[in-house]
C-alpha positions as CSV (number, residue, x, y, z in Angstrom):
1,M,0.2,-0.3,-0.2
2,P,2.7,2.4,0.5
3,N,3.7,2.4,-2.9
4,N,-0.1,3.7,-4.2
5,T,0.2,6.5,-1.4
6,D,3.5,7.0,-3.1
7,A,2.2,6.9,-6.9
8,Q,-0.7,8.8,-5.8
9,A,1.5,11.5,-4.2
10,E,3.2,11.9,-7.5
11,R,0.3,12.2,-9.4
12,R,-1.5,14.7,-7.2
13,K,2.2,17.2,-7.7
14,G,1.7,16.4,-11.4
15,A,-1.7,17.2,-11.3
16,I,-1.3,20.4,-9.0
17,Q,1.9,21.8,-11.8
18,S,0.3,21.4,-14.5
19,A,-2.6,23.7,-12.7
20,I,-0.2,26.1,-12.1
21,L,2.4,25.6,-15.5
22,A,-1.3,26.6,-17.3
23,S,-2.4,29.4,-15.1
24,V,0.5,31.7,-15.3
25,F,1.0,31.1,-19.2
26,L,-3.2,32.9,-19.2
27,L,-1.7,35.2,-17.2
28,V,1.4,36.4,-19.1
29,S,-0.7,35.7,-22.3
30,A,-3.2,37.1,-20.8
31,G,-1.2,40.4,-19.6
32,I,0.7,40.4,-23.0
33,K,-2.6,41.5,-25.2
34,L,-3.7,43.7,-22.8
35,L,-0.4,45.9,-22.0
36,L,0.2,45.9,-26.5
37,R,-3.5,47.1,-26.2
38,G,-3.1,49.6,-24.2
39,F,0.6,50.8,-25.3
40,Y,-0.5,51.2,-29.0
41,H,-3.7,52.6,-28.1
42,V,-5.4,49.9,-29.9
43,D,-8.9,50.7,-30.4
44,G,-12.0,50.1,-33.2
45,F,-12.1,46.4,-34.0
46,W,-8.6,45.1,-33.2
47,G,-8.7,47.0,-30.0
48,A,-12.2,44.6,-29.0
49,V,-10.5,41.9,-30.4
50,L,-7.2,41.8,-28.3
51,L,-9.8,42.4,-25.0
52,I,-12.2,39.2,-26.2
53,F,-9.0,37.1,-26.4
54,S,-7.7,39.0,-23.1
55,L,-10.7,38.2,-21.2
56,L,-11.5,33.9,-22.7
57,E,-8.1,33.9,-21.6
58,L,-8.8,35.2,-18.1
59,G,-12.3,33.2,-18.1
60,S,-10.5,29.6,-18.3
61,L,-8.9,29.9,-15.3
62,L,-11.6,28.8,-13.8
63,P,-12.0,25.8,-15.9
64,V,-8.1,24.7,-15.1
65,W,-8.8,25.1,-11.5
66,I,-12.4,23.5,-11.4
67,L,-10.0,20.4,-13.3
68,L,-7.7,20.3,-10.7
69,K,-10.3,19.5,-8.1
70,N,-11.3,17.3,-10.2
71,R,-8.1,15.0,-10.2
72,L,-7.4,15.2,-6.8
73,T,-10.2,13.7,-6.2
74,E,-10.2,11.0,-9.0
75,I,-6.4,10.5,-7.5
76,E,-7.9,10.4,-3.6
77,G,-10.2,7.6,-4.5
78,G,-7.8,5.3,-6.4
79,E,-9.8,5.6,-9.6
80,E,-6.6,5.5,-11.7
81,D,-4.7,3.0,-9.8
82,A,-7.9,0.6,-10.1
83,A,-8.3,1.2,-13.7
84,A,-4.9,0.4,-13.9
85,Q,-5.2,-3.2,-12.5
86,Y,-7.3,-3.9,-15.7
């Protein structure tokens, strides 16, 4: 059983690292778009496009963390360990 717990801990660590990395990339990408929009004073259609894409990226942070919560629940429940036995 300790081997199983070690494997779960490793999967938890990997899932958390992935969520953090995805969040950082989304934040940086949205920030760059917003900074470029402000720095170059992009208005009109293309300004709206940059703003919409930035907001979509920021909005996608929530699903990343919801999926992490679900993934951690699966890991804790041992679903992946049970599937590996087949």
